[in-house]
C-alpha positions as semicolon CSV with decimal commas, in nm:
position;residue;x (nm);y (nm);z (nm)
1;M;-0,432;0,320;-1,726
2;S;-0,704;0,202;-1,962
3;N;-1,049;0,361;-1,940
4;A;-1,217;0,150;-2,204
5;G;-1,587;0,127;-2,133
6;S;-1,566;0,349;-1,825
7;Q;-1,913;0,450;-1,704
8;V;-1,961;0,800;-1,560
9;L;-2,276;0,923;-1,384
10;F;-2,383;1,288;-1,408
11;L;-2,612;1,479;-1,170
12;G;-2,653;1,848;-1,239
13;E;-2,834;2,140;-1,394
14;L;-2,917;2,170;-1,764
15;P;-2,638;2,418;-1,859
16;F;-2,382;2,156;-1,762
17;W;-2,569;1,873;-1,932
18;H;-2,598;2,074;-2,255
19;K;-2,221;2,125;-2,260
20;I;-2,148;1,764;-2,169
21;S;-2,391;1,642;-2,434
22;Q;-2,203;1,851;-2,687
23;T;-1,874;1,687;-2,588
24;I;-2,035;1,346;-2,639
25;V;-2,140;1,451;-2,991
26;E;-1,792;1,588;-3,066
27;A;-1,613;1,278;-2,934
28;P;-1,837;0,977;-3,008
29;S;-1,544;0,737;-2,975
30;S;-1,454;0,854;-2,626
31;S;-1,366;0,578;-2,380
32;F;-1,612;0,729;-2,127
33;K;-1,985;0,663;-2,138
34;I;-2,166;0,945;-1,957
35;C;-2,519;0,886;-1,825
36;R;-2,747;1,147;-1,672
37;A;-2,940;1,085;-1,349
38;P;-3,258;1,298;-1,361
39;S;-3,295;1,312;-0,982
40;L;-3,113;1,255;-0,653
41;T;-3,313;0,936;-0,590
42;E;-3,214;0,796;-0,927
43;A;-2,850;0,895;-0,876
44;L;-2,831;0,722;-0,537
45;R;-3,006;0,413;-0,671
46;R;-2,772;0,379;-0,967
47;L;-2,459;0,452;-0,762
48;D;-2,563;0,180;-0,520
49;S;-2,658;-0,085;-0,776
50;E;-2,420;-0,029;-1,068
51;Q;-2,046;0,002;-1,128
52;W;-1,927;0,355;-1,199
53;Q;-1,577;0,483;-1,261
54;A;-1,657;0,847;-1,176
55;L;-1,932;1,086;-1,067
56;L;-1,981;1,427;-1,229
57;L;-2,161;1,641;-0,970
58;D;-2,281;1,996;-1,032
59;L;-2,238;2,172;-0,696
60;S;-2,513;2,420;-0,787
61;H;-2,770;2,138;-0,815
62;P;-3,031;2,160;-0,534
63;S;-2,959;1,802;-0,424
64;A;-2,579;1,819;-0,442
65;Q;-2,528;1,864;-0,067
66;E;-2,760;1,572;0,008
67;L;-2,565;1,342;-0,220
68;L;-2,236;1,455;-0,067
69;A;-2,372;1,386;0,281
70;A;-2,489;1,039;0,171
71;R;-2,137;0,963;0,043
72;K;-2,002;1,009;0,395
73;F;-2,205;0,718;0,531
74;H;-2,186;0,481;0,237
75;D;-1,851;0,327;0,143
76;G;-1,980;0,226;-0,198
77;L;-2,075;0,584;-0,287
78;Y;-1,759;0,735;-0,139
79;S;-1,534;0,505;-0,341
80;V;-1,657;0,652;-0,671
81;P;-1,416;0,931;-0,778
82;L;-1,584;1,272;-0,772
83;V;-1,542;1,548;-1,031
84;A;-1,697;1,868;-0,896
85;L;-1,865;2,085;-1,158
86;L;-1,860;2,454;-1,064
87;P;-2,109;2,701;-1,222
88;I;-1,861;2,988;-1,180
89;S;-1,498;3,030;-1,084
90;D;-1,556;3,116;-0,720
91;S;-1,340;3,056;-0,411
92;Q;-1,634;2,926;-0,205
93;F;-1,720;2,669;-0,468
94;Q;-1,353;2,566;-0,484
95;E;-1,349;2,524;-0,106
96;A;-1,670;2,321;-0,120
97;A;-1,519;2,095;-0,387
98;A;-1,209;2,037;-0,175
99;S;-1,418;1,972;0,139
100;A;-1,629;1,720;-0,051
101;G;-1,316;1,525;-0,142
102;A;-1,339;1,601;-0,513
103;A;-1,044;1,454;-0,701
104;A;-1,086;1,714;-0,977
105;S;-1,304;2,014;-1,056
106;L;-1,424;2,187;-1,371
107;V;-1,588;2,527;-1,427
108;L;-1,888;2,543;-1,663
109;A;-1,721;2,789;-1,899
110;D;-1,422;2,555;-1,937
111;V;-1,613;2,235;-2,023
112;N;-1,501;2,086;-2,354
113;V;-1,388;1,748;-2,484
114;A;-1,027;1,784;-2,368
115;S;-1,097;1,937;-2,024
116;L;-1,369;1,683;-1,943
117;Q;-1,151;1,390;-2,045
118;H;-0,860;1,529;-1,841
119;A;-1,076;1,585;-1,530
120;L;-1,216;1,231;-1,543
121;V;-0,876;1,066;-1,593
122;T;-0,729;1,280;-1,312
123;A;-1,013;1,186;-1,074
124;I;-0,987;0,814;-1,146
125;N;-0,609;0,812;-1,110
126;T;-0,624;1,020;-0,790
127;E;-0,880;0,787;-0,634
128;T;-0,663;0,486;-0,721
129;L;-0,372;0,647;-0,536
130;R;-0,597;0,735;-0,240
131;N;-0,718;0,377;-0,212
132;S;-0,361;0,250;-0,213
133;S;-0,270;0,500;0,058
134;R;-0,572;0,404;0,271
135;K;-0,482;0,037;0,253
136;A;-0,122;0,105;0,354
137;T;-0,231;0,329;0,644
138;S;-0,487;0,076;0,765
139;M;-0,224;-0,200;0,772
140;S;0,034;0,015;0,952
141;F;-0,190;0,193;1,205
142;P;-0,504;-0,017;1,263
143;F;-0,600;0,138;1,598
144;E;-0,542;0,500;1,496
145;Q;-0,734;0,448;1,171
146;A;-1,036;0,310;1,356
147;A;-1,044;0,620;1,576
148;V;-1,023;0,860;1,282
149;D;-1,304;0,685;1,096
150;G;-1,540;0,682;1,397
151;R;-1,908;0,761;1,326
152;P;-1,934;1,076;1,545
153;V;-1,656;1,249;1,348
154;S;-1,812;1,145;1,015
155;K;-2,148;1,286;1,120
156;L;-1,994;1,621;1,210
157;D;-1,799;1,635;0,882
158;A;-2,107;1,542;0,679
159;I;-2,316;1,817;0,841
160;S;-2,038;2,072;0,796
161;H;-1,991;1,983;0,431
162;A;-2,364;1,991;0,362
163;V;-2,401;2,337;0,519
164;N;-2,095;2,471;0,335
165;N;-2,224;2,340;0,004
166;L;-2,564;2,496;0,069
167;L;-2,402;2,832;0,145
168;C;-2,202;2,809;-0,178
169;V;-2,516;2,744;-0,380
170;I;-2,695;3,041;-0,217
171;N;-2,399;3,272;-0,270
172;A;-2,346;3,168;-0,632
173;N;-2,712;3,219;-0,719
174;A;-2,706;3,556;-0,545
175;D;-2,409;3,652;-0,766
176;I;-2,602;3,548;-1,076
177;L;-2,906;3,755;-0,968
178;S;-2,685;4,051;-0,885
179;D;-2,538;4,049;-1,238
180;Q;-2,887;4,048;-1,389
181;L;-3,029;4,335;-1,182
182;D;-2,980;4,706;-1,241
183;A;-2,836;4,903;-0,951
184;S;-3,172;5,079;-0,913
185;H;-3,375;4,756;-0,897
186;N;-3,567;4,695;-0,573
187;G;-3,420;4,345;-0,542
188;T;-3,057;4,462;-0,540
189;R;-3,059;4,541;-0,167
190;S;-3,216;4,203;-0,088
191;V;-2,950;4,021;-0,288
192;S;-2,681;4,218;-0,105
193;Q;-2,830;4,119;0,232
194;I;-2,839;3,753;0,125
195;K;-2,470;3,766;0,032
196;K;-2,380;3,931;0,364
197;A;-2,574;3,669;0,560
198;T;-2,412;3,388;0,361
199;K;-2,064;3,526;0,428
200;S;-2,138;3,559;0,800
201;A;-2,262;3,199;0,812
202;A;-1,954;3,076;0,624
203;D;-1,725;3,263;0,866
204;L;-1,911;3,111;1,161
205;M;-1,872;2,760;1,016
206;R;-1,498;2,814;0,982
207;L;-1,476;2,931;1,346
208;L;-1,673;2,628;1,467
209;K;-1,436;2,394;1,282
210;T;-1,123;2,560;1,428
211;P;-0,980;2,349;1,715
């Protein structure tokens, strides 16, 4: 497929933007034009009013879960392919990316010209295939499809995803704090308690989702 002039919107923390900015400098002729949204409000406004080929979303951003929840209720937002940016290689972040419907994911340490280009192309191609599959399913099973896409189910999924993403952010930041603290530091025990509480909450969410 051709990606000439493809516009990509980015919402995330500065470490990711610094790396992405560097890739833009290193590949000025890239077919992707990446724009940064400074806030959730700006990201939602631009996603709603402009044409975008992909969304780069840092799952550690404070507003990430809110944007993901908004995607569930807005067809226009949900149709934009999502590349999940993960601050660390962590199973909970990977699960959150999958739950959010990310077509591709990328860890901060692995961001470079080649990996970013590959993730974007993968996401766009994957979303194209998903759209084709949705259309075929809708034509073949119109009544079943209407039941699956009912609003009550979407609300439950949106809340579940938002909570899971929030837990991932808390856990990841607790890991970062833990690495920066000495074993004798007074805050070490508090960080440990936060991680235990986050794990318990994540386990409870999984139980609640089990039929």
